[in-house]
N, C-alpha and C positions, 0 to 999 in steps of 0.2 A: 539423427546427423546425415544428411546428404553426401553419401561418399563421392559419389561424381563431381560434385562441385566444391566439397570442403567445406560448406555453409551449414549453419544451423537456423532452422526456420524459426522465426519469432512472432507470435501474433499479439499484437497490442490492443488492449482493451481501452476503448474511449467512452465508456458508458458513463462515468461519473463527471458531472460538470465541474467547471472550475468553482474555487469557493474563495468570495472575498472576506478579507479578514480587517478588522479596526482595532483588534486587543490580542494579546498574546501573554500566556503565563507561561513561565520555565520553571522547572525543579529537577532535581536530579538526587539519585544515590550513588553508592560506590559503583553500580552495576550498568545505570542507564539515566539519560537525559529525557525528560518528558515535555514535550512542546505542544500546548493546547491552545490552538489558534480560535477565536470566536468573533461572532458578529452580532451586534444587538441591533434588532429591526422594532423601531415602533409600530403598532398596529392599533387602529381603531376599530372597535365593533359598536353596532348599534343593538343594544338591549333595551326591550321595552322603550322605544323612543328616546332614550338616553344615550350618549356617546362615552363610551368607557376606552382608556386607552390602555394598553399591555403591552410590554416590551417582551418580545421573542428573542431569546438567545440559543443560535446555534453554535455548534463547534465541532471541529476535527482535532483529533490528538495524534499526534506523532510520538512514537517512541522509538528511540535509538540508542547504540552504544555510544561510550565516550568517544572513540576512534571516529566513529561517521558524524557525531557531534562537530568534532575538530574538522573535518574534512568539508562540512557543510558552512562551517564560519567562515574557512579559507574562501570557498566558492562563492559565498555571498559578498565578502571583501573585493575580490577580484571583478565581480560584476559591477556593484557599487560603484568601483573606481572606473570603469569602462563606461558606465551608465553618465557620470558626473561629467568624462571627458567629452561625451558626445552632447549631452543636454544640459550641462550646467550643474552648479551645485544642489544638492538636495537640502532644503531648507527642514530643520527640526525645531520643535518648540523650546524656549529657554528653559523651561521648568518640566518635569515629568510629570504626565497626567495621572498616573499610576505608579506605583513603586515596584521595583523588581520584587518577586516571589521569589525565594530560594529555599527548598524544604529538602532536609535529608531525612532518610529513613534508613534504621538498621538494616544489614544485609539479609537478603532473604524475605523482605516485606514486600508485598504486592499492594497495589493500590488499584482500584477501579475507577475509571472514569466514563461514564455511560453515556 
């Protein structure tokens, strides 16, 4: 801490790029919420003169305690309200394309998402 100015020096890391997501999976156990954002990208490869399509799935996983999950929910609600006041209502599909996945695991269980 810089005692002369009463400030803490902070260095921000901007090395990671933003991540576009078109799918999310959420699950929880008694001690944490896991939010797995994913994006599916079609890729076309020419293998021996034949076009082959592959879907590449990238994901970023966020793990947070229940209190922070609730803070995030309130922050999103506030920001969505502000967005809609400024730009108009956000349209969502009438039917969900994917059902919400909620998994619970016994206390102390860990799950790896690679």
